[in-house]
N, C-alpha and C positions, 0 to 999 in steps of 0.2 A: 775439692768441694764442692758439692753443687751449691749452684746460685741459682738467685730468678732477677733476671736484669730489670730493672724498670723504662719502659715504654718510653717513658713520658722524660724521664732524666737524662737515660743511658747510661746508669751507673749499676754496679751489681748488686746487689742486694743478697746475703746469705738466710734463707730462712729453709731449711729442712720441711716445714709444713709442708708447703706451695711449691716445692722443686719439685721437676719429673725424675725419671730414672737418671740411673750416673752417665748414663749414653746419650741422655738430651739436654739442651739448652731450655731451659726457663725462662721463656718472659712474660713481664706482669703488665699487663694494659690497661690501664686504670678506666678508661672507656668500652664501648663495643667494639667487639670484634666481626667483622662482616666478610659472610664465606662467598667469595662471586664477586668479579670485579667486571661483571655483564653491566647493561643500564639500571637492572634495579639496583645490583650494591651500589653502581654511582650516585642514582637516585638517595638512596637511605644516606649516603658517607658526606652527600651534602645537604639534606634538611638537617642531618643531624651538626653538620660544623657552623651551619645559622646558628643551630640555638645555642654555638658556644659547647657544644659538646665533641670531643674528638676519640677518629675513630681508627681501625688498622683494617685497613682490605687484604685478605690472603685471596690469592687468583693462584690455581693450576698452572694456568697457559704462562707463555711471557708477552702478555699484553693486554691491554682492556679489550670487554666486545669479544673475546677468542671468536666465539660463533660466527659472528658477522665476518671479521675479520679471515678465518683460516676454513670455517667451514659452510661458505655459501658461493652459490654462481656467479658470475660475474654482471648479466643481465637484472640482478636482482632490484629493484624498487619496492619502495617502504609501500602495502599495500592501502594503506587508509590515509590520508590527507596528514599534512606533517603538523596540524594544532594538536591533532590527536595522537599524536606521539614524542612532543615533545616533555623532558624531562622536569620537573618542580624548578622555577627560578630561574630556569633559564630556556627562554625558545631557541626555535632556528633560526639564521641568518635570513633577512627580511627577502636577499635576492636569490635564496633557494626556492626550487618549481614546489608544486603542491607536493606531488610527490617526490624526495627527493632517492637520489640513486645510493647503491648501497655506498661509494666513495664519499658520498658528500656526508652520511648518517653517519660511517666513523669519523671522519672530520669533526663533525657537531660534538660526539661522544667527544674524542681529542679534546676538543676546547672547553669542554665541561668540563672535564675532568682539570685541567689546568686553570681555569679559571676556580674553581674550588680548593687550588693546589691539594687534589685527592693523588696521593702516590699507594699506589698498590703492592706489595710483599710479593711479585711476582716467581713464576716457578716452587709456589708453597702449597703443595696440594694436601689438602685435609683428608688425615686419613681415621681420625676419629673426634670427635666430640660428645662427651658426656658431662655430665654436673656433678661435682662432690657434692654432696648432700653435708656432709662434716666440715666442709668450711663455706659452703653456701657459694662457691663459685663454678666456672665451668672452666676445663680443662680443654687444649682444644690441641690435638696432635698433628704436626705434618709430616711426609716423606724425607723432611730436611730433619731430623729427627729433633725438633724445636717442639716443646711445648709452651704454648698460650694459653696464659692462665688472666679467665676476666670476669664480671658480671651481668654482660647481655653479650650473647652472640644472636646475628642476626643470619638466616641462612638464606643466600642472593645467588644459589646456584640454578636456580630456575627451572622452568618447565623444559626447558630443551637442553641438558645438559649431557646425553648419552644417545646416540642412533642408534635406531629399532630399526635390525634387520631379519625379515621373519627367514624360519627354518624351513626351507623346501628339500624334497626329494629330489635327490640326484644331483646336486648344487655343484657337488666333486666333479661329475660328469661332463659338465658344460662345455668348459674349455673354453668359452669367450671373456670378457669382458665382463665383470659382475660388481656392481659398486654401488653405497648407497650416495646421494644427492650429498649430502656431506663432504663428500669428494672428487662432484662433478663442477667443473668449473664452467665451461663453455662447447656447446653442440660442434665445433672445430675438429677436435678429435674424432668425430664420430661421422664426419661427412662422407657420402657413397653408402651408408652399413644401415644395417635395420635393427633399431633398438628399440626394445620392448620396455616401456615404463610403470612399474609397479604403484600404485596408488592415485588414488584423484581427486588430492587436497589444491591448492593453489600452488605448492611445487612443483607439483607434477604435472597440474596443465602448465606450468611454465616453465619448463623442460622442456615437455613436448615441443612448443612452442620456437624456443630454441633452435632445436632441433632441427625443424621443420627449416628453419631461417638459416640453417648450414646446411642442408640440402642431404638431411638425414633424411631416414623414414621412419618416422615412429609410432606404434603403435601405446594405448592404454590399457592396462588392468584396472575397470573399474569394478570392485566386489560386492559392495554398498550402493543407497541411496545416496543422493548428492545433489545439495542446495546449489544451482549455478544466475548470480546477479550478475547485472551490467554493472561495471567498475561506479558508473556515474547515471544516474536519474534525472530529467528534468534540468537538465545543468548543472546538478547539484552532486558530491558524491554523494554512493547509496547510503556509505554508515552515516554521514552526518545529516543525510536527511531524514534517519531511521531514529536518530537522538534528537531530533527538532519536533519529529511525529509524536515520539514516545515521552516527550514533558504533556501533550494535550491530549493522547489517544490509549488504549489499553493495549498490548500489548497482542493480542490476535486480532487486533483489526488492521494494525501496522501492519503485521506479517503478511495481511489480506492482500492490501495496498499494494505491500513491494511485489508478492506475488504476480497479480493483475499486469505491474509494469512490468516486470520480464519477462513474460507470457508475451507483452505486448512489440518489447523491443528484440525479444530471442529466440519466442517462440516455443512451440512445445518439445523441452529438453529429451522426452523419455523417445522419442521418435530415433534417437541416436543413441539409444541405450543409456542417457543419463537419468535416470527414476526420481523424481523427487522423495524424499523423505512425507510423512503422515504429518508430523509438528511442520509449523512453521520456521523459517530460518534462524528469527531471532529465539525466539521458543527453546530449538535446537537446541542453540549457542547457550542460554540459560540453564539448560537443564542436564549436558553432558559434555560444555566446551568443545563442540564440534563447529568449526569456522566456513560459513558458507564461502564456498569459488566466488571470488570477484573477477570477473572474466575479461582480460585483456587482449582479448583476439584469437582465443586457443578455440574458441569454438566455432566462430567461421573454418578454421582449419577443417574438424572437426565434423562440420558439413558438407564441407568439402572433398573429402575423403582423403585429406594428405595424412589427416591424423585415424586409424581404426580404433574403434575401442572395443577390448577381448575380456573372458570374465576371468572368474579366476583360476589360477593357475596348480593344475595335481602334481606334475614332476617334470623332473629337467632331464634332459639326456643330450648328447653332443651338439653342442650346437641349435640342439632345436626343444621346444617346450610345448608340453602337453596340456591342453587346457582342463576345468572339469565338462564344460559341453562335446570332449569328445576329439574338437579340432586338435591337429598336430601342425606346427607350427615352425621355420627356420630363423634362428635371431643370430646377430651377431656378438648383442650385447644388452645387459639388462640392469635397470638402475632403477634400485630401490627410492622409490619418494614415499619411506614410509615411515615418517616424522620422527621423534624424541619422547624422550623419559627422563623422569626425574632421577636424580642418583644419591636422592638424601635417605633410603632406608641402608643404602651400605655403609657409611660413616658416620652418620647422628645415631647415639646410643639414648636412645631418646623411646614411649612409647603413644605417648597422651596426645600431643598434638598431629603428628604425622600419622597416615596409613601405611602402614609395610607394605600394601600392595600397589599403591601406586603411586606414593611416595608426594601425596599431597598433604594438606593440613586437611585435616577431619572435618572440620568447620567451612561450611561454603562463605562465599566470597556473601558479604563483606566483613566476617568476621572471624576470619581464618589469619590474623596476621600477626594475633598475640596467643601463644601462649604459657605454659608458667615457667617460673626459676628463669626469669628472665630472656625467653627464648623466642625468635620473633622469627616471621617469614616474609616476605617484600615478591613480587613476581609471582606468584603463584595464583591469582587471579581467574586464568584461565579469559581474562579481559586484555589481553595485551597491556603497551606501558602506560594507557591511562590506568588501567586495576595496579601498575604498580607505583606508580606516582602517586595514587591515595594511600597504598599502605606504610609509602617511606614517608610521605608526611605523620600518619597515623605515630607508627613508630616513633618518629623525631619527639612529637609532641607527649608522648609516654615517657621515654628515658629523660627526658629534658627535667620529668616532674620529681621521678625519683633523683636522676643528678642533684637537683636542685635541696630536696629532702636532705640526702645525703650529708650534701656540704654544708648545711644549714645546723643541721646534726653536729658535722663534726665542729665546728666554728661554738655552738655550744658546749661541748665539751671541753675543748680547749680552756673555755671561759673559767669551767671551773677548777683549774690546774691552781696550784700557787703562785702566787706573783716571785719574781724577784727583789727582793732587798737591797738595794742601791747602798 
């Protein structure tokens, strides 16, 4: 007989109304189901726990923060100071540097999960989540033939769920190594080789620097305009200084100040093929989510000629790249630093909150965290962990109100039952 297992009590509850298909195991979750055990999912679970609301996290990988643990390069550090990257209710250890390393950040997240007793269900990839209007509940189905039934769903799969690899003519002919930065660990494997890095964001710039440091010869494909800012200005982090200035000045004026200081410190980047956008860095970030590059030494390598700038790729041939300007050049390897995308449209069966085109909430920040029928989103703000923390707090407060209201209603309903006679 079909059954639904109570997550809270570990008992089987025979209920054909909320059980799944015969082949599926059905689990009733009294609290929210959180999809994704990255920093955003952990933050949501911790904020809920503080409110007395238990949750279940479903994670497709075998560890927390799988993007950080499995799909990032070794030399990675937080690009922003630690105070802007800490999760709610627990800061970084005081002995951590201003810009923690990848390994330190992972240790922090593991300590965070341990501190709040967060235990995700690993290797539970969600293949479909849909609201059942006849029951007023969500059905969340995973690849383990399990259906989780719950009142609330929190989408925490993030902006970087799937690697983006562009389709380029002749890819099959190239013959050399082609990989996305999600598979890149260290420049040591490319020692003595010519490597073309495609994408001029923070990852592309840093991979080029790493390749230089391991005696490879990198070139960087720059297809668009880009803002490059020093990581620190006037002895303070550029991001922290920007946040402070925005308290007193309009964003256009802050952008102008940032660009003046950047020009004094870095010079005219357009001389090296790095043209700046017409919009200032903060305005562009707010409008499109495009993050400025915070330079950690790559620009000096570009100026010295150790890293060459190239235009877009037209096609590939055997160990050869033809660029859109007609240049033809040989390379041993190509690394795509072309970013990631949301995978929400592939598994969430819902048409109002998330856009099917890009998998982001349709409402812009700071209003994109709440949808209909108990659906929430955390970490889709295009503002990093600072935005995710704001979402997590908002979601926890909203669910707590529903939780308390429903508990009060249940208590009231029970009080109306006939009392036993002794």
